[in-house]
C-alpha positions in Angstrom: 45.0 -55.7 -49.0 44.8 -55.6 -45.1 42.1 -53.2 -43.8 43.9 -52.6 -40.5 46.3 -50.1 -42.1 43.5 -47.9 -43.6 44.5 -44.3 -43.9 43.3 -42.0 -41.2 40.6 -40.3 -43.6 39.3 -43.7 -44.8 35.5 -43.7 -45.1 33.1 -46.6 -44.1 29.7 -46.6 -45.8 26.4 -48.2 -44.7 26.0 -49.8 -48.1 27.5 -49.6 -51.6 25.3 -46.7 -52.4 24.5 -46.0 -48.9 25.2 -42.7 -46.8 28.7 -42.0 -45.6 29.3 -42.1 -42.0 33.1 -41.3 -41.7 34.9 -39.3 -39.0 34.5 -35.6 -39.6 36.8 -33.8 -37.0 39.6 -31.6 -38.4 39.9 -33.9 -41.5 36.0 -33.3 -42.2 36.3 -31.7 -45.5 38.8 -34.3 -47.0 36.7 -37.1 -45.5 33.8 -35.7 -47.3 35.7 -35.6 -50.5 36.7 -39.1 -50.4 33.2 -40.3 -49.5 32.0 -38.5 -52.7 34.6 -39.9 -54.9 34.1 -43.4 -53.3 30.2 -43.3 -54.1 31.2 -42.1 -57.7 33.4 -45.0 -58.2 31.0 -47.5 -56.8 28.2 -46.0 -59.0 30.5 -46.3 -62.1 31.4 -50.0 -61.1 27.7 -50.9 -60.9 27.0 -49.4 -64.2 29.8 -51.2 -65.9 28.7 -54.5 -64.4 25.1 -54.1 -65.6 26.3 -53.2 -69.0 28.5 -56.2 -69.2 25.6 -58.4 -68.0 23.4 -56.9 -70.6 25.7 -57.7 -73.4 26.3 -61.3 -72.1 22.4 -62.1 -71.7 21.8 -60.8 -75.3 24.7 -62.9 -76.7 23.2 -66.0 -74.9 19.7 -65.2 -76.4 21.1 -64.5 -79.8 23.1 -67.8 -79.7 20.0 -69.9 -78.7 18.0 -68.2 -81.5 20.8 -69.1 -84.1 20.4 -72.7 -83.1 16.6 -72.7 -83.3 16.6 -70.9 -86.7 19.7 -72.5 -88.2 21.0 -69.0 -88.7 24.7 -68.9 -89.3 24.7 -65.0 -89.5 23.2 -64.7 -86.1 25.7 -67.2 -84.8 28.7 -65.2 -86.2 27.4 -62.0 -84.6 27.7 -63.8 -81.2 31.2 -64.8 -82.1 32.4 -61.4 -83.3 30.9 -59.7 -80.1 33.0 -61.8 -77.8 35.9 -59.5 -78.0 33.7 -56.7 -76.6 32.9 -58.7 -73.6 36.4 -59.6 -73.0 37.4 -55.9 -73.1 34.6 -55.2 -70.6 35.7 -58.0 -68.4 39.2 -56.6 -68.1 38.0 -53.0 -67.6 35.7 -54.0 -64.9 38.5 -56.0 -63.0 40.7 -52.7 -63.3 37.9 -50.7 -61.8 37.7 -53.1 -58.9 41.3 -53.2 -58.3 41.6 -49.3 -58.2 38.6 -49.0 -55.7 40.4 -51.6 -53.3 43.7 -49.8 -53.7 42.4 -46.2 -53.3 39.6 -46.6 -50.8 40.1 -49.9 -48.8 36.3 -50.4 -48.4 35.1 -52.4 -45.4 31.8 -54.4 -44.4 29.1 -54.4 -47.1 31.2 -52.2 -49.5 34.1 -54.7 -49.5 31.5 -57.5 -50.1 30.0 -55.6 -53.0 33.5 -55.1 -54.8 34.5 -58.6 -54.1 31.2 -59.9 -55.4 31.6 -57.9 -58.6 35.1 -59.4 -59.2 33.7 -62.8 -59.1 30.5 -62.1 -61.1 32.6 -60.4 -63.7 34.5 -63.6 -64.2 31.3 -65.7 -64.4 29.8 -63.3 -67.0 32.9 -63.7 -69.1 32.6 -67.4 -68.9 28.9 -67.3 -69.8 29.8 -65.2 -72.8 32.3 -67.9 -73.9 29.7 -70.5 -73.6 27.5 -68.5 -75.7 30.3 -68.5 -78.4 30.4 -72.3 -78.1 26.6 -72.4 -78.8 27.1 -70.1 -81.8 29.7 -72.4 -83.1 27.5 -75.2 -82.8 24.8 -73.4 -84.7 27.2 -72.5 -87.5 28.1 -76.3 -87.9 24.5 -77.5 -87.7 23.3 -74.7 -90.2 25.7 -76.2 -92.9 24.5 -79.8 -92.6 21.3 -81.7 -93.0 18.6 -80.5 -90.5 18.0 -82.8 -87.8 15.7 -82.6 -84.8 17.2 -82.1 -81.3 16.8 -85.5 -79.3 16.1 -83.5 -76.2 14.0 -80.4 -75.2 16.1 -77.7 -76.5 13.4 -74.9 -76.2 12.7 -75.7 -72.4 16.3 -76.2 -71.5 17.4 -73.0 -73.1 14.3 -71.2 -71.6 15.1 -72.2 -68.0 18.9 -71.3 -68.4 18.1 -67.9 -69.9 15.4 -67.2 -67.2 18.1 -68.2 -64.5 20.4 -65.8 -66.0 18.0 -63.0 -66.3 16.7 -63.5 -62.8 20.3 -63.6 -61.3 21.0 -60.4 -63.0 17.7 -58.8 -61.6 18.5 -60.2 -58.2 21.8 -58.3 -58.4 20.2 -54.9 -59.6 17.6 -55.2 -56.7 20.1 -56.8 -54.2 17.4 -59.3 -53.7 18.6 -62.5 -51.9 15.1 -64.2 -52.2 15.1 -63.7 -55.9 18.8 -65.2 -55.9 17.5 -68.3 -54.1 14.8 -68.8 -56.6 17.5 -68.9 -59.5 19.4 -71.6 -57.4 16.2 -73.7 -57.3 15.7 -73.7 -61.0 19.2 -75.3 -61.5 17.8 -78.8 -61.0 15.4 -78.4 -64.0 18.4 -77.7 -66.3 20.3 -80.5 -64.8 17.6 -83.1 -65.4 17.2 -82.1 -69.0 21.0 -82.5 -69.5 21.1 -85.9 -68.0 18.1 -86.8 -70.3 19.8 -85.4 -73.3 22.7 -87.7 -73.0 20.5 -90.8 -73.0 18.5 -89.6 -76.0 21.4 -88.7 -78.0 22.9 -92.2 -77.6 19.7 -93.9 -78.6 19.4 -91.5 -81.6 23.0 -92.2 -82.8 22.3 -95.9 -82.8 19.1 -95.4 -84.9 20.6 -92.8 -87.1 24.3 -93.3 -87.4 24.5 -91.3 -90.6 23.9 -88.1 -88.8 26.0 -89.0 -85.8 28.2 -86.0 -86.0 25.4 -83.6 -85.9 23.9 -85.5 -82.9 27.1 -85.2 -81.1 27.0 -81.4 -81.8 23.5 -81.4 -80.2 25.1 -83.1 -77.0 27.7 -80.3 -77.0 24.8 -77.6 -77.0 23.0 -79.4 -74.1 26.4 -79.3 -72.1 27.0 -75.6 -72.8 23.4 -74.6 -71.8 23.8 -76.6 -68.6 27.1 -74.7 -67.8 25.3 -71.4 -68.3 22.8 -72.5 -65.8 25.5 -73.6 -63.3 27.2 -70.1 -63.7 23.8 -68.2 -63.3 23.3 -70.2 -60.0 26.9 -69.2 -59.1 25.9 -65.4 -59.7 22.9 -65.9 -57.5 25.0 -67.4 -54.9 27.2 -64.3 -54.9 24.4 -62.0 -54.7 23.3 -63.8 -51.5 26.9 -63.2 -50.2 26.8 -59.6 -51.1 23.4 -58.9 -49.6 23.6 -61.1 -46.5 27.1 -62.1 -45.9 26.5 -65.8 -46.2 28.5 -68.2 -48.3 25.9 -70.8 -49.6 28.2 -72.3 -52.2 28.0 -76.2 -51.9 24.8 -76.1 -49.9 21.6 -77.1 -51.2 18.9 -74.5 -51.8 16.9 -73.3 -48.8 13.8 -71.4 -48.2 13.9 -67.5 -48.5 15.1 -65.4 -45.7 14.9 -61.7 -45.1 17.8 -61.6 -42.6 20.4 -59.1 -43.7 23.9 -58.8 -42.2 25.7 -55.3 -41.9 
């Protein structure tokens, strides 16, 4: 929506929870009320995003636990919970669209709403990946136990840490924390590349369990994608805080510069 045609009483804020600084004149009371409603809508949006992030993070951890413990019941819990994440994603998108239509935010506030829209999509995709992991866990739990050819605990630990720190960076509006998340992605990628080689070797050595070994390769791929999406959330946080688009750029040292 074009911001040039904003209504006369539109309010510009210093930050998504900052102090209103609209024009007060003859429309002062109306502007003040719009500012109050806008703040309330943004606060509600933030709470909805964090609620969705919390559910998604829990589903990832539960899916990984179901893999380690060969627990089909835990895996089923993740699969069943996916509909809740889907609904949260739809509701959050609707909130964003209503804010854009009603208040036409600008500057840091517009960046915040746009970033929430993008992170919302990434969180839903991560939830889908957690379901993929849970489905692999269900399959493996019903077959002969095998050892993962790659370092599953370390790979899942780093990917889970990336997701947690990306969400923390969002909560704290911390671009330096977000950059640290991006730097961790190489560790997950390295384990993923190594997993492919090790699974190939294991299949040649134990062809009788090749189906299960292929499932473990799928596990590695899904965890690697979770790391990628966590890195994407971190990139969106950097954009929200500083206005810099760092997608497709290599990680760089922390910067305290912030853009209005």
